[in-house]
C-alpha positions in Angstrom: -10.7 7.0 142.8 -7.9 8.8 141.3 -7.0 10.1 137.9 -4.6 7.1 137.7 -7.7 4.7 138.0 -9.7 3.9 135.1 -13.3 2.8 134.8 -14.0 -0.9 135.4 -16.7 -1.1 132.5 -14.1 -2.9 130.4 -10.9 -5.0 130.8 -7.8 -6.2 128.8 -5.9 -9.4 129.3 -2.2 -10.5 128.8 -1.7 -12.0 125.4 0.9 -14.1 127.2 -1.9 -16.1 128.5 -3.2 -16.6 125.1 -6.1 -14.1 125.3 -5.8 -10.8 123.4 -6.3 -7.5 125.4 -9.9 -6.7 125.9 -11.2 -10.3 125.5 -13.1 -12.2 128.2 -12.8 -15.8 128.1 -15.0 -17.1 130.8 -18.7 -17.6 130.1 -21.5 -18.0 132.6 -22.9 -20.8 130.4 -19.9 -22.9 130.9 -19.0 -22.1 134.4 -18.2 -25.2 136.6 -20.2 -25.7 139.7 -19.0 -24.2 143.0 -16.9 -26.3 145.2 -17.7 -27.5 148.7 -17.4 -24.6 151.2 -14.0 -24.4 153.0 -14.0 -25.0 156.8 -12.1 -21.6 157.2 -11.7 -18.4 155.3 -8.9 -18.0 152.6 -8.1 -16.1 149.6 -7.2 -16.2 146.0 -3.7 -14.5 145.6 -3.7 -14.0 141.8 -6.8 -13.8 139.4 -7.8 -11.7 136.2 -11.1 -10.6 137.1 -11.2 -8.3 133.8 -11.1 -11.4 131.8 -14.0 -13.2 133.5 -17.3 -12.6 131.7 -19.4 -11.8 134.7 -19.6 -8.7 136.8 -16.9 -8.6 139.5 -19.7 -8.5 142.2 -20.9 -11.8 140.9 -17.6 -13.4 141.0 -16.9 -12.1 144.5 -20.2 -13.5 145.8 -19.5 -16.9 144.3 -15.9 -16.9 146.0 -17.4 -15.8 149.4 -19.9 -18.5 149.3 -17.3 -21.1 149.5 -15.1 -19.3 152.0 -12.9 -17.3 149.6 -13.3 -13.8 151.2 -10.7 -11.9 149.2 -8.7 -12.0 146.0 -6.2 -10.0 144.2 -6.9 -9.0 140.6 -3.7 -8.6 138.5 -2.7 -6.3 135.6 -0.5 -7.4 132.8 -0.3 -4.1 130.8 -1.4 -0.4 131.5 -5.2 -0.7 130.7 -5.4 -3.9 132.8 -3.4 -2.4 135.6 -5.7 0.5 135.6 -8.6 -1.6 135.6 -7.4 -3.6 138.6 -6.9 -0.7 140.5 -10.4 0.6 139.7 -11.9 -2.6 140.6 -10.2 -2.8 144.0 -11.2 0.6 144.7 -15.0 -0.3 144.2 -15.2 -3.7 145.6 -14.0 -4.0 149.2 -12.9 -7.9 148.9 -10.7 -7.1 145.9 -7.2 -5.8 145.8 -4.9 -5.2 143.0 -1.4 -5.9 141.6 -0.1 -3.8 138.7 2.8 -4.4 136.3 3.8 -5.0 132.6 3.6 -8.8 132.0 7.0 -9.9 130.4 5.3 -10.9 127.1 3.8 -7.4 127.0 7.1 -5.5 127.4 8.0 -5.2 123.7 4.6 -3.6 123.0 4.6 -1.3 126.2 8.2 -0.1 125.1 6.5 1.2 121.8 4.0 3.5 123.8 4.3 7.1 123.8 7.3 8.0 126.2 8.4 4.5 126.1 9.5 2.3 129.2 10.1 5.5 131.3 6.5 6.7 130.9 4.9 3.4 131.3 6.8 2.4 134.5 6.1 5.8 135.9 2.5 5.1 135.6 2.9 1.7 137.1 4.8 3.3 139.9 1.9 5.7 140.5 -0.6 2.9 140.4 1.6 0.9 142.9 1.5 3.8 145.3 -2.3 3.5 145.7 -3.7 1.9 149.2 -5.8 -0.7 147.4 -2.8 -1.9 145.1 -1.1 -4.5 147.1 1.8 -5.8 144.9 3.7 -5.1 141.8 3.0 -7.9 139.4 2.9 -9.8 137.2 6.3 -9.0 136.2 9.2 -11.4 135.5 10.6 -13.4 132.7 9.0 -15.7 130.2 11.3 -17.6 127.9 8.7 -20.0 126.8 7.2 -17.4 124.4 9.1 -15.0 122.2 7.0 -12.0 122.0 9.6 -10.0 123.8 13.2 -10.3 123.6 14.7 -11.8 126.9 17.2 -8.9 127.2 14.1 -6.4 127.0 12.1 -8.6 129.5 15.2 -8.4 132.1 15.3 -4.7 131.7 11.7 -4.3 132.5 12.0 -6.9 135.4 14.8 -4.7 136.9 12.6 -1.5 136.6 9.7 -3.4 138.3 11.8 -4.6 141.2 12.8 -1.1 141.8 9.2 0.0 141.9 8.3 -2.6 144.4 11.1 -1.5 146.6 10.1 2.2 146.3 6.7 1.6 146.9 7.1 -1.1 149.7 4.9 -3.6 148.0 5.5 -7.3 147.3 6.9 -8.2 144.1 4.6 -10.8 142.2 6.7 -12.9 139.6 5.8 -14.4 136.5 8.6 -17.0 136.0 8.2 -19.5 133.0 11.3 -21.4 132.0 13.6 -18.7 133.4 14.2 -19.8 136.9 18.0 -19.1 136.9 17.7 -15.6 135.5 14.9 -14.7 137.8 16.7 -15.7 141.0 20.1 -14.1 139.5 18.2 -10.8 139.0 16.7 -10.9 142.5 20.2 -11.3 143.8 21.7 -8.6 141.7 19.0 -6.0 142.1 18.4 -6.7 145.7 15.0 -8.5 146.2 12.0 -6.5 147.9 11.0 -7.5 151.4 8.4 -9.7 150.1 8.6 -11.9 146.9 5.8 -14.1 145.5 6.2 -16.6 142.8 2.9 -16.6 141.0 1.8 -19.8 139.4 5.0 -21.5 140.9 6.4 -23.9 138.2 9.5 -25.1 139.8 10.4 -28.5 141.2 11.3 -29.6 144.8 14.8 -28.3 144.3 13.6 -24.8 143.3 11.1 -24.9 146.1 13.8 -25.3 148.6 16.0 -22.4 147.0 13.0 -20.2 147.2 12.3 -21.3 150.7 16.0 -20.6 151.6 15.5 -17.0 150.3 12.1 -16.7 152.1 10.1 -16.2 148.9 6.5 -17.2 149.0 5.3 -19.9 146.4 1.7 -19.5 145.2 0.4 -22.6 143.5 -2.3 -22.6 140.9 -4.7 -25.2 139.7 -2.3 -27.0 137.5 -0.9 -28.5 140.8 -4.1 -30.8 140.7 -3.3 -32.2 137.1 -2.5 -35.8 136.8 1.0 -35.1 135.1 1.9 -32.5 137.8 3.6 -34.7 140.3 6.8 -32.4 140.3 4.8 -29.5 141.2 3.1 -31.6 144.3 6.7 -32.6 145.2 7.4 -28.9 145.3 4.3 -28.1 147.5 5.3 -30.9 149.7 8.7 -29.5 150.3 7.7 -25.8 150.6 7.1 -24.7 154.3 3.4 -24.1 154.9 4.1 -20.5 156.0 5.7 -19.8 152.5 2.5 -21.2 150.6 -0.2 -19.4 148.9 -2.9 -20.5 146.6 -4.3 -19.0 143.4 -6.5 -19.5 140.4 -4.9 -17.4 137.6 -8.6 -17.3 136.7 -10.1 -17.6 134.0 -7.1 -19.9 133.4 -5.8 -23.2 134.8 -8.9 -24.5 136.3 -8.3 -27.3 138.8 -9.4 -30.8 138.5 -12.2 -31.9 138.6 -13.2 -29.1 136.6 -10.1 -28.8 134.1 -11.0 -27.3 130.8 -13.8 -25.3 132.1 -13.5 -21.5 132.7 -12.0 -20.7 136.2 -13.0 -18.3 138.9 -11.7 -17.4 142.4 -14.1 -19.9 144.0 -12.2 -22.7 142.4 -9.2 -21.9 144.6 -10.9 -24.3 147.1 -9.9 -27.4 145.1 -6.4 -26.3 144.8 -6.1 -25.5 148.6 -7.6 -29.1 149.3 -5.0 -30.8 147.0 -2.2 -29.1 148.7 -3.5 -29.9 152.1 -3.6 -33.4 151.1 0.0 -33.2 149.8 1.3 -31.7 152.9 -0.8 -34.0 155.1 -2.4 -31.0 156.8 -5.9 -30.5 158.0 -7.8 -28.1 155.4 -8.6 -25.6 158.2 -5.1 -25.6 159.4 -3.8 -24.8 155.7 -6.6 -22.1 155.5 -5.4 -20.4 158.5 -1.7 -20.5 157.4 -2.6 -19.1 154.0 -4.6 -16.3 155.6 -1.7 -15.5 157.9 0.8 -15.5 155.0 -1.5 -13.4 152.9 -1.7 -10.7 155.8 2.0 -10.8 156.2 2.9 -10.5 152.5 0.2 -8.0 151.3 -0.5 -6.1 154.6 -3.6 -5.7 156.7 -6.6 -6.2 154.4 -8.6 -3.4 155.9 -5.8 -0.8 156.0 
């Protein structure tokens, strides 16, 4: 534990997800039943443990019971990034990602010291061994909480931090595919890039694959109206696919509408295995290998 890491007794969440900082949106009383255990180990590449209304240890135990043995909890502002780093330091199966979410960039710029001071702290957190990615950062043109030009400046800053730290870049891309790809080309992408909650179609998936970018699919790939996402998953090479929950959001079918948790990523993984006509254990192995390649040896 360093001075850059805060206590995990409380948390904050991204307003871009529809939750205000400090709020928890998952309740034990409404939690979905655990899925059938997977035939092999896998992991959740993106969740927000600070926004789940249960202690991280309980969430980790539930995930382990179904074969999800590791997870990455993701920051969206300074408080939640500090929290993520602290949680990862205290819980061996948990790793962290740190950044300023694009919808939080205007608010972060107004903090003392402005963007320079905030990004300097993100860089300090990114250097910690339990922090395995810089994210979630990127562009969100769906919401108007931050001007697109401001978002682009912050995205450039996060790209630089990821390259400096030698950590993957975890991208939030909502209705901004062209600008995200353009900025990666202009700035020079880090060695590893992950599109969190991949939202593109089959064409976008092929463009990402050509660039070597990893696509992480969330629970919305299971929704009835998500055929374009399933087509994208079918087109994506198995070695460029990850799965995530974005918990407590985007709970997969058959529990859509209930609070999400890392254990539920088993449903998403099975959906993608079916789409790709792969054995579930085979996809688990591919995802585990991709996770180690992208985020580094888990026990390092």
